[in-house]
PDB file of the backbone (N, CA, C, O) and the ligand in Angstrom, with CONECT records:
HET     ZN  A 101       1
ATOM      1  N   MET A   1     -45.113  29.638  37.087  1.00  0.00           N
ATOM      2  CA  MET A   1     -44.637  30.361  36.026  1.00  0.00           C
ATOM      3  C   MET A   1     -45.594  31.445  35.539  1.00  0.00           C
ATOM      4  O   MET A   1     -46.803  31.359  35.756  1.00  0.00           O
ATOM      5  N   ALA A   2     -45.057  32.446  34.894  1.00  0.00           N
ATOM      6  CA  ALA A   2     -45.709  33.554  34.487  1.00  0.00           C
ATOM      7  C   ALA A   2     -45.099  34.192  33.118  1.00  0.00           C
ATOM      8  O   ALA A   2     -44.015  33.909  32.609  1.00  0.00           O
ATOM      9  N   ASN A   3     -46.035  35.093  32.665  1.00  0.00           N
ATOM     10  CA  ASN A   3     -45.443  35.843  31.521  1.00  0.00           C
ATOM     11  C   ASN A   3     -45.487  37.214  31.743  1.00  0.00           C
ATOM     12  O   ASN A   3     -46.404  37.726  32.384  1.00  0.00           O
ATOM     13  N   CYS A   4     -44.362  37.994  31.155  1.00  0.00           N
ATOM     14  CA  CYS A   4     -44.389  39.324  31.337  1.00  0.00           C
ATOM     15  C   CYS A   4     -45.452  40.064  30.603  1.00  0.00           C
ATOM     16  O   CYS A   4     -45.650  39.773  29.424  1.00  0.00           O
ATOM     17  N   PRO A   5     -46.197  41.048  31.216  1.00  0.00           N
ATOM     18  CA  PRO A   5     -47.303  41.787  30.581  1.00  0.00           C
ATOM     19  C   PRO A   5     -46.748  42.634  29.444  1.00  0.00           C
ATOM     20  O   PRO A   5     -47.509  43.021  28.558  1.00  0.00           O
ATOM     21  N   HIS A   6     -45.458  42.937  29.433  1.00  0.00           N
ATOM     22  CA  HIS A   6     -44.889  43.967  28.630  1.00  0.00           C
ATOM     23  C   HIS A   6     -44.514  43.254  27.285  1.00  0.00           C
ATOM     24  O   HIS A   6     -45.035  43.608  26.227  1.00  0.00           O
ATOM     25  N   CYS A   7     -43.567  42.207  27.357  1.00  0.00           N
ATOM     26  CA  CYS A   7     -43.051  41.639  26.327  1.00  0.00           C
ATOM     27  C   CYS A   7     -43.336  40.227  26.070  1.00  0.00           C
ATOM     28  O   CYS A   7     -42.762  39.584  25.190  1.00  0.00           O
ATOM     29  N   LYS A   8     -44.294  39.721  26.905  1.00  0.00           N
ATOM     30  CA  LYS A   8     -44.916  38.342  26.957  1.00  0.00           C
ATOM     31  C   LYS A   8     -43.697  37.240  27.095  1.00  0.00           C
ATOM     32  O   LYS A   8     -43.771  36.076  26.701  1.00  0.00           O
ATOM     33  N   GLY A   9     -42.785  37.729  27.609  1.00  0.00           N
ATOM     34  CA  GLY A   9     -41.694  36.747  27.790  1.00  0.00           C
ATOM     35  C   GLY A   9     -41.847  35.807  28.952  1.00  0.00           C
ATOM     36  O   GLY A   9     -42.502  36.243  29.898  1.00  0.00           O
ATOM     37  N   GLU A  10     -41.419  34.751  29.032  1.00  0.00           N
ATOM     38  CA  GLU A  10     -41.489  33.703  30.027  1.00  0.00           C
ATOM     39  C   GLU A  10     -40.716  34.187  31.279  1.00  0.00           C
ATOM     40  O   GLU A  10     -39.554  34.582  31.192  1.00  0.00           O
ATOM     41  N   ILE A  11     -41.357  34.145  32.373  1.00  0.00           N
ATOM     42  CA  ILE A  11     -40.737  34.430  33.618  1.00  0.00           C
ATOM     43  C   ILE A  11     -40.854  33.323  34.729  1.00  0.00           C
ATOM     44  O   ILE A  11     -41.942  32.787  34.936  1.00  0.00           O
ATOM     45  N   ASN A  12     -39.876  33.026  35.351  1.00  0.00           N
ATOM     46  CA  ASN A  12     -40.023  32.180  36.445  1.00  0.00           C
ATOM     47  C   ASN A  12     -39.029  32.472  37.631  1.00  0.00           C
ATOM     48  O   ASN A  12     -38.183  33.350  37.462  1.00  0.00           O
ATOM     49  N   LEU A  13     -39.075  31.900  38.621  1.00  0.00           N
ATOM     50  CA  LEU A  13     -38.177  32.225  39.880  1.00  0.00           C
ATOM     51  C   LEU A  13     -36.735  32.216  39.663  1.00  0.00           C
ATOM     52  O   LEU A  13     -35.961  32.856  40.374  1.00  0.00           O
ATOM     53  N   THR A  14     -36.344  31.425  38.592  1.00  0.00           N
ATOM     54  CA  THR A  14     -35.006  31.294  38.322  1.00  0.00           C
ATOM     55  C   THR A  14     -34.422  32.380  37.417  1.00  0.00           C
ATOM     56  O   THR A  14     -33.232  32.692  37.459  1.00  0.00           O
ATOM     57  N   THR A  15     -35.349  32.961  36.566  1.00  0.00           N
ATOM     58  CA  THR A  15     -34.989  33.873  35.542  1.00  0.00           C
ATOM     59  C   THR A  15     -35.243  35.383  35.884  1.00  0.00           C
ATOM     60  O   THR A  15     -34.657  36.333  35.367  1.00  0.00           O
ATOM     61  N   ILE A  16     -36.241  35.439  36.867  1.00  0.00           N
ATOM     62  CA  ILE A  16     -36.668  36.774  37.210  1.00  0.00           C
ATOM     63  C   ILE A  16     -35.429  37.545  37.936  1.00  0.00           C
ATOM     64  O   ILE A  16     -34.662  36.989  38.722  1.00  0.00           O
ATOM     65  N   LYS A  17     -35.353  38.960  37.538  1.00  0.00           N
ATOM     66  CA  LYS A  17     -34.367  39.608  38.196  1.00  0.00           C
ATOM     67  C   LYS A  17     -34.704  40.275  39.492  1.00  0.00           C
ATOM     68  O   LYS A  17     -35.690  41.001  39.617  1.00  0.00           O
ATOM     69  N   GLN A  18     -33.918  40.028  40.385  1.00  0.00           N
ATOM     70  CA  GLN A  18     -34.212  40.521  41.736  1.00  0.00           C
ATOM     71  C   GLN A  18     -33.260  41.595  42.099  1.00  0.00           C
ATOM     72  O   GLN A  18     -32.055  41.380  41.972  1.00  0.00           O
ATOM     73  N   GLU A  19     -33.681  42.703  42.530  1.00  0.00           N
ATOM     74  CA  GLU A  19     -32.782  43.754  43.012  1.00  0.00           C
ATOM     75  C   GLU A  19     -33.218  44.154  44.357  1.00  0.00           C
ATOM     76  O   GLU A  19     -34.349  44.569  44.612  1.00  0.00           O
ATOM     77  N   LYS A  20     -32.300  44.012  45.172  1.00  0.00           N
ATOM     78  CA  LYS A  20     -32.492  44.358  46.623  1.00  0.00           C
ATOM     79  C   LYS A  20     -32.268  45.767  46.935  1.00  0.00           C
ATOM     80  O   LYS A  20     -31.176  46.303  46.748  1.00  0.00           O
ATOM     81  N   LYS A  21     -33.328  46.400  47.428  1.00  0.00           N
ATOM     82  CA  LYS A  21     -33.033  47.772  47.883  1.00  0.00           C
ATOM     83  C   LYS A  21     -33.090  47.867  49.374  1.00  0.00           C
ATOM     84  O   LYS A  21     -34.152  47.996  49.984  1.00  0.00           O
ATOM     85  N   GLY A  22     -31.929  47.802  49.937  1.00  0.00           N
ATOM     86  CA  GLY A  22     -31.985  47.632  51.487  1.00  0.00           C
ATOM     87  C   GLY A  22     -32.017  48.895  52.123  1.00  0.00           C
ATOM     88  O   GLY A  22     -31.425  49.834  51.590  1.00  0.00           O
ATOM     89  N   PHE A  23     -32.667  49.061  53.258  1.00  0.00           N
ATOM     90  CA  PHE A  23     -32.624  50.188  54.041  1.00  0.00           C
ATOM     91  C   PHE A  23     -32.399  49.636  55.464  1.00  0.00           C
ATOM     92  O   PHE A  23     -32.975  50.085  56.454  1.00  0.00           O
ATOM     93  N   GLY A  24     -31.560  48.680  55.477  1.00  0.00           N
ATOM     94  CA  GLY A  24     -31.259  48.034  56.772  1.00  0.00           C
ATOM     95  C   GLY A  24     -31.735  46.480  56.843  1.00  0.00           C
ATOM     96  O   GLY A  24     -32.070  45.834  55.850  1.00  0.00           O
ATOM     97  N   ILE A  25     -31.717  46.090  57.886  1.00  0.00           N
ATOM     98  CA  ILE A  25     -32.105  44.576  57.942  1.00  0.00           C
ATOM     99  C   ILE A  25     -33.645  44.562  57.993  1.00  0.00           C
ATOM    100  O   ILE A  25     -34.218  43.707  57.316  1.00  0.00           O
ATOM    101  N   ILE A  26     -34.338  45.386  58.695  1.00  0.00           N
ATOM    102  CA  ILE A  26     -35.735  45.398  58.854  1.00  0.00           C
ATOM    103  C   ILE A  26     -36.523  45.766  57.677  1.00  0.00           C
ATOM    104  O   ILE A  26     -37.467  45.120  57.222  1.00  0.00           O
ATOM    105  N   LYS A  27     -36.044  46.872  57.224  1.00  0.00           N
ATOM    106  CA  LYS A  27     -36.794  47.408  55.975  1.00  0.00           C
ATOM    107  C   LYS A  27     -35.964  46.994  54.751  1.00  0.00           C
ATOM    108  O   LYS A  27     -34.918  47.573  54.455  1.00  0.00           O
ATOM    109  N   GLN A  28     -36.441  46.034  54.098  1.00  0.00           N
ATOM    110  CA  GLN A  28     -35.755  45.570  52.779  1.00  0.00           C
ATOM    111  C   GLN A  28     -36.894  45.459  51.701  1.00  0.00           C
ATOM    112  O   GLN A  28     -37.900  44.781  51.911  1.00  0.00           O
ATOM    113  N   GLU A  29     -36.699  46.116  50.609  1.00  0.00           N
ATOM    114  CA  GLU A  29     -37.574  45.978  49.442  1.00  0.00           C
ATOM    115  C   GLU A  29     -36.806  45.186  48.393  1.00  0.00           C
ATOM    116  O   GLU A  29     -35.609  45.378  48.175  1.00  0.00           O
ATOM    117  N   ILE A  30     -37.512  44.335  47.788  1.00  0.00           N
ATOM    118  CA  ILE A  30     -36.960  43.695  46.689  1.00  0.00           C
ATOM    119  C   ILE A  30     -37.710  43.921  45.301  1.00  0.00           C
ATOM    120  O   ILE A  30     -38.878  43.570  45.136  1.00  0.00           O
ATOM    121  N   LEU A  31     -37.033  44.464  44.435  1.00  0.00           N
ATOM    122  CA  LEU A  31     -37.439  44.829  43.128  1.00  0.00           C
ATOM    123  C   LEU A  31     -37.476  43.768  42.141  1.00  0.00           C
ATOM    124  O   LEU A  31     -36.397  43.309  41.764  1.00  0.00           O
ATOM    125  N   TYR A  32     -38.636  43.277  41.635  1.00  0.00           N
ATOM    126  CA  TYR A  32     -38.568  42.290  40.744  1.00  0.00           C
ATOM    127  C   TYR A  32     -38.689  42.743  39.183  1.00  0.00           C
ATOM    128  O   TYR A  32     -39.663  43.444  38.911  1.00  0.00           O
ATOM    129  N   SER A  33     -37.882  42.440  38.245  1.00  0.00           N
ATOM    130  CA  SER A  33     -38.046  43.006  36.870  1.00  0.00           C
ATOM    131  C   SER A  33     -37.885  41.885  35.969  1.00  0.00           C
ATOM    132  O   SER A  33     -37.300  40.851  36.293  1.00  0.00           O
ATOM    133  N   CYS A  34     -38.459  42.114  34.720  1.00  0.00           N
ATOM    134  CA  CYS A  34     -38.317  41.204  33.668  1.00  0.00           C
ATOM    135  C   CYS A  34     -36.996  40.847  33.071  1.00  0.00           C
ATOM    136  O   CYS A  34     -36.382  41.822  32.638  1.00  0.00           O
ATOM    137  N   PRO A  35     -36.433  39.741  32.946  1.00  0.00           N
ATOM    138  CA  PRO A  35     -35.156  39.576  32.551  1.00  0.00           C
ATOM    139  C   PRO A  35     -35.011  39.762  30.900  1.00  0.00           C
ATOM    140  O   PRO A  35     -33.951  39.650  30.283  1.00  0.00           O
ATOM    141  N   HIS A  36     -36.114  40.024  30.411  1.00  0.00           N
ATOM    142  CA  HIS A  36     -36.155  40.146  28.799  1.00  0.00           C
ATOM    143  C   HIS A  36     -36.069  41.676  28.455  1.00  0.00           C
ATOM    144  O   HIS A  36     -35.253  42.150  27.664  1.00  0.00           O
ATOM    145  N   CYS A  37     -36.999  42.377  29.140  1.00  0.00           N
ATOM    146  CA  CYS A  37     -37.263  43.779  28.801  1.00  0.00           C
ATOM    147  C   CYS A  37     -36.979  44.708  29.936  1.00  0.00           C
ATOM    148  O   CYS A  37     -37.090  45.927  29.809  1.00  0.00           O
ATOM    149  N   SER A  38     -36.591  44.097  31.104  1.00  0.00           N
ATOM    150  CA  SER A  38     -36.249  44.903  32.252  1.00  0.00           C
ATOM    151  C   SER A  38     -37.381  45.709  32.830  1.00  0.00           C
ATOM    152  O   SER A  38     -37.135  46.603  33.640  1.00  0.00           O
ATOM    153  N   SER A  39     -38.603  45.435  32.453  1.00  0.00           N
ATOM    154  CA  SER A  39     -39.843  46.094  33.003  1.00  0.00           C
ATOM    155  C   SER A  39     -39.851  45.725  34.538  1.00  0.00           C
ATOM    156  O   SER A  39     -39.513  44.610  34.938  1.00  0.00           O
ATOM    157  N   VAL A  40     -40.240  46.691  35.318  1.00  0.00           N
ATOM    158  CA  VAL A  40     -40.573  46.395  36.769  1.00  0.00           C
ATOM    159  C   VAL A  40     -41.900  45.706  36.786  1.00  0.00           C
ATOM    160  O   VAL A  40     -42.888  46.168  36.216  1.00  0.00           O
ATOM    161  N   LEU A  41     -41.888  44.535  37.487  1.00  0.00           N
ATOM    162  CA  LEU A  41     -43.056  43.716  37.590  1.00  0.00           C
ATOM    163  C   LEU A  41     -43.719  43.872  38.911  1.00  0.00           C
ATOM    164  O   LEU A  41     -44.945  43.811  39.007  1.00  0.00           O
ATOM    165  N   GLY A  42     -42.850  44.096  40.053  1.00  0.00           N
ATOM    166  CA  GLY A  42     -43.408  44.298  41.270  1.00  0.00           C
ATOM    167  C   GLY A  42     -42.366  44.481  42.262  1.00  0.00           C
ATOM    168  O   GLY A  42     -41.176  44.239  42.062  1.00  0.00           O
ATOM    169  N   VAL A  43     -42.900  44.948  43.413  1.00  0.00           N
ATOM    170  CA  VAL A  43     -41.949  45.165  44.513  1.00  0.00           C
ATOM    171  C   VAL A  43     -42.334  44.402  45.696  1.00  0.00           C
ATOM    172  O   VAL A  43     -43.530  44.410  45.985  1.00  0.00           O
ATOM    173  N   SER A  44     -41.474  43.703  46.476  1.00  0.00           N
ATOM    174  CA  SER A  44     -41.993  42.903  47.636  1.00  0.00           C
ATOM    175  C   SER A  44     -41.127  43.371  48.711  1.00  0.00           C
ATOM    176  O   SER A  44     -39.941  43.666  48.564  1.00  0.00           O
ATOM    177  N   ARG A  45     -41.805  43.425  49.831  1.00  0.00           N
ATOM    178  CA  ARG A  45     -41.163  43.804  51.131  1.00  0.00           C
ATOM    179  C   ARG A  45     -40.818  42.533  51.923  1.00  0.00           C
ATOM    180  O   ARG A  45     -41.674  41.768  52.367  1.00  0.00           O
ATOM    181  N   GLY A  46     -39.483  42.372  52.062  1.00  0.00           N
ATOM    182  CA  GLY A  46     -39.165  41.251  53.051  1.00  0.00           C
ATOM    183  C   GLY A  46     -39.019  39.986  52.036  1.00  0.00           C
ATOM    184  O   GLY A  46     -38.627  40.075  50.872  1.00  0.00           O
ATOM    185  N   LYS A  47     -39.386  38.869  52.660  1.00  0.00           N
ATOM    186  CA  LYS A  47     -39.151  37.595  51.777  1.00  0.00           C
ATOM    187  C   LYS A  47     -40.101  37.512  50.715  1.00  0.00           C
ATOM    188  O   LYS A  47     -41.112  38.215  50.692  1.00  0.00           O
ATOM    189  N   TRP A  48     -39.805  36.659  49.814  1.00  0.00           N
ATOM    190  CA  TRP A  48     -40.722  36.198  48.721  1.00  0.00           C
ATOM    191  C   TRP A  48     -41.860  35.383  49.334  1.00  0.00           C
ATOM    192  O   TRP A  48     -41.672  34.386  50.031  1.00  0.00           O
ATOM    193  N   THR A  49     -43.067  35.894  49.015  1.00  0.00           N
ATOM    194  CA  THR A  49     -44.191  35.227  49.501  1.00  0.00           C
ATOM    195  C   THR A  49     -45.026  34.585  48.524  1.00  0.00           C
ATOM    196  O   THR A  49     -45.936  33.854  48.915  1.00  0.00           O
ATOM    197  N   GLY A  50     -44.803  34.791  47.168  1.00  0.00           N
ATOM    198  CA  GLY A  50     -45.411  34.193  46.076  1.00  0.00           C
ATOM    199  C   GLY A  50     -44.847  32.994  45.574  1.00  0.00           C
ATOM    200  O   GLY A  50     -45.356  32.431  44.605  1.00  0.00           O
TER     201      GLY A  50
HETATM  202 ZN    ZN A 101     -40.601  41.694  29.738  1.00  0.00          ZN2+
END
């Protein structure tokens, strides 16, 4: 569990917003954003590793 650095809202794997930005099957980026304030928290390439 974590907290958003922007709005201090609670974030976890079930509430975090994931937006897939696909460039095909091999190159796929996932954008993670806060469900409360929609701030972008990070970008992951491929599968969730954290
Ligand atoms: Zn937030």
